[in-house]
C-alpha positions, 0 to 999 in steps of 0.5 A: 500500500502507498502511504501518504509520507510515500506519496509525498516524498515521490511526488516532490522527487518526480516534479523536480526530476520531471523538468530537471535533466536528470530522468524522473522514471529513473529516480522513480525506480532508483529512490524506492530501490535505495530506500528498500523495505516498504518502498521496494515494494511499491515497484516490485511485482507481487508473486502472482505477477500482477505488478503494483498500482505504482504505475498508475500512481506516476502516471498521475504525478505526470498529469499533475506535471503537465498541469503545472507546466501548462500553468506556467507557460499559459500566456504562451499556450494561448498564442500557440493555440491561436497560432495553430488554429489560424495556420489551419485556417489561413495555411499561412506561416506569418508569425512567431506563435504560428510557427512555434505551434507548427514545431511543436506538432512537428517534434511531438510526432516521434513520441506520439507515434513510439510511446504507445508501442514501445512505453510499456515493454520498455519500462517492464524490460528496463526499470530494474534499478541496475538497468535504471542506473546503466542509462542514468549513467549514459544520460549524463554522458548525452548531456556531456555531449550536449554542452559540447555542441553548444560550445561547437555552435558558440560564435567567437568573440569577433563574431559577436561584433558583427552578429546581426540583431533579430528583426521582425516585420510587422506581421512577425516574420523573421527576416532572411538576415536574422535566418542567416545568423549563426546557428547557436544565435538562432531563436526558437520561431527560426527553426525548421521542420527538420529540426522539430523532427530531429529534436522530437526523435531525440526526446523519444529516446527518453521512453527508455528509463534513466533518460531524460525527456527534458534533458534530451530535449534540450540537448536536441535543441542544442544539437540544432543551434539553440541557446541554453535558455531556448533549448530549455524553454522549447523543451518545457513546451514540448513536454507538456503535449508528451506528458499529457498524451501519456496521462491520457493513454493511462487514465483507464489504469488511473481511475481502475481498481488498481488505485483502490484504496490509495486514492487519498495518497495519489491525490496528495502526491500529485498536489506535491508533484504539480507544485514541486514541477512549478517551483523547479521550472521557475528555477531552471529558466533562470539557471539556464540563463547563465549556467550549463548541462554539465553539474546535471551530467556529473550528478547523472553519471555519479548517481548511476554508478553507484547505483550499478555497484549497489544493485548488481 
C-alpha cells in the first residue's frame, strides 16, 4: 500500500526530476530501490506477477507536472493554440506563434507514435534498478555531448561584434538576415521542420528509464543550434503535450481498480508533484540563462554508477 508519506516524497522527487535533466522515471525506480523495505515493494511485482499500482500513481504525478507546465506557460500556450488555429484556417506561417505551434506539432509526432508502442515494453524490460542506473550514466554522457555541441556552435568573440540583431516585420515574419545568423543564436521561431523532427526523435529516447525527457530535448535543441535558454523553454513546451498524451493513455489504469484504497495518497502526491514542478521550471528558467548542463551530467554519471555497484 502507498502511504501518504511515500506519496509526498515520491511526488516531490518526480516533480523536480521530470524537469531537471536527470530522468524522473529512473529516479522513481532508484529512489524506491535505495530506500528498500516497503518502498521497494512499490515497484516490485507481487507473487502473482500482476505488478503494483505504482504505475498508475506515477501517471498521476506526470499529469500534475503537465498541469503545472501549462499553468506556468499559459500565455505562451494561448498564443500557440491561436497560432495553430490560424495556420489551419489560412494555410500560412506569418507569425512567431504560428511557426512555434507547427514546430511543437512536428516534434511531438515521434514520441506520439513510438510512445504507445514502446513505453510499456521498455519500462518492463529496463525498470530494474541496475538498468535504470546504467541508462542514468548514459544520460549523463548525452548531457555532456550536449555541452560539447553548444561550445561547437558558440560564435567567437569577433563574431559577436558582427552579429545581426533579430529583426521582424510588422507581421512578425523573420527576415532573411535573421535566418542566416549563426545556429547558436537562432531563436525558437527560426527553427525549421527538419529541426523539429530531429529534436522530436531525440526526445523519444526518454522512453528508456534513466533518460531525461527534458534533458534530451535540450540536447536536441543545442544540436540544432539553440542557446540554453531557448533550448530549455522549447523542451518544457514540448514536454507538456507529451506528458498529457501519456496520461490520457493511462486514464483507465488511473481510475481503475489498481488505485482502490490509495486514491487519497495519489491525490496528495499529485498536488506535491505539481507544486514542485512549478518551482522547478521557475528555477531552471533562470538557471539556464547563465549556466550549463554539466553539473547535471556529473550527477547522473555518479548516481548511476553508485546504483549499478549497489544493485548489481
